[in-house]
N, C-alpha and C positions, 0 to 999 in steps of 0.2 A: 478403413474410416471406422471410427466410434458408433455404436449405438448411442441414442438419446439416454436409454438407460445405463449404459455405462458412463457418461459423461456428466448425469446426475450423481451417480454413483461416486464418482471422482471429485465432484463438487463435495458432496455429502463427508467425505472422508479429509478434504483440504479444511474444510470447515469446522469440521470435530476434531481436528489438529490445530487450527491456528485461531478458532472461534474465540476462544478464552484468551487468547493473546492480545487478539483486537478487541476484546472485550464488544463485539457485535451481538451476541448471544448464538452465536454460530450460524447467522442466517445468511444464506449467499445474497450478495449484493448489498453493498454498504449505503445503508440511507442516513445521512447525520442527523445528529441528535437534534439539533437546535433549528429551530425554524423562524421565518418571518424576520422583522428586524433584527434579532439576536444571532442569526445565523452568519456565519464568516464567508465570504464569496472566498469560491476556491479559483485559482489563476488558470490560465487557458493559456497555453498547456500546463498540465501538471507539474512536469519536467522540463528541465532545457539545460543545452551546453551551448558556452560560448567560448573563446579562446580567452575572452577579457574577463571571465569569473572563474577563478579556482581552476586555470590554464585549461579549460577546455571538458573538464570533470562533469558529468552528468549530477547537475543539484536540482534541489527542489525550487520550482520556480520563484523568482522573488527575494531569494535567501541564495548563502554559500555555503548551506548545507548539503555535503555530497549523500544522494540517493544511498551509494553503497553503504554507508556509514549506518543506516538503517537498516539494511542486509545484514550488515556484520554484528550488528546489536543482537537481531532476532538469532543468529546462527550461532552465537557465543551463549545463549540462553537469558540474554538480558529483555526487561519487559519494555512495551511500548510507551510506558511512564517513563523509564530510565530514560531511555532517548530522548522526548521532551524535554525532560528536564535539561539534559545537557546541551539541548538546541531548542533554545526557547522561540527561534524566530520562525520553527515549523509548528504549524497548528496540529491539534490532532486530528480533525477533519481531513488536512492535508495529506498527512501521514498516511491515513488509513485510505484516503483516494489512491494514493501510490500503489499500496498493499494491492488493491483491487486490480489496478493497471495491470501490476506485476502477475495477479493470479490470473487474469482474463486472458493475458499474454501466452502464460504457461498452458490454460487450458485449449487456447486455439491451436497450439503447436503439438498436442498431444498426439499422438498416433495409435492405432490400434496394436494390441498384443498378440 
């Protein structure tokens, strides 16, 4: 089991590596920049899968954009802005929330070395 200090250290390393990509300032935990009436409501759940949409591929809820495609863009060194330009049905807030969900899942599954 990892210690709280190790978990904070892992989060700090993740945010240091991906903070610039996400343009969140490296802060842990994403907080949408827009507030109030200008804020775009995020769908619940953030991601979904249905045999009727993209043959069951996991997509950003409310779109036909595969979540795997965002991961592929990042893996290939593309920016979040490039992904959003190519997939205009996905909002920046939605993409960042999904990345945060993936990050949280990763940290939850981490085991002590």
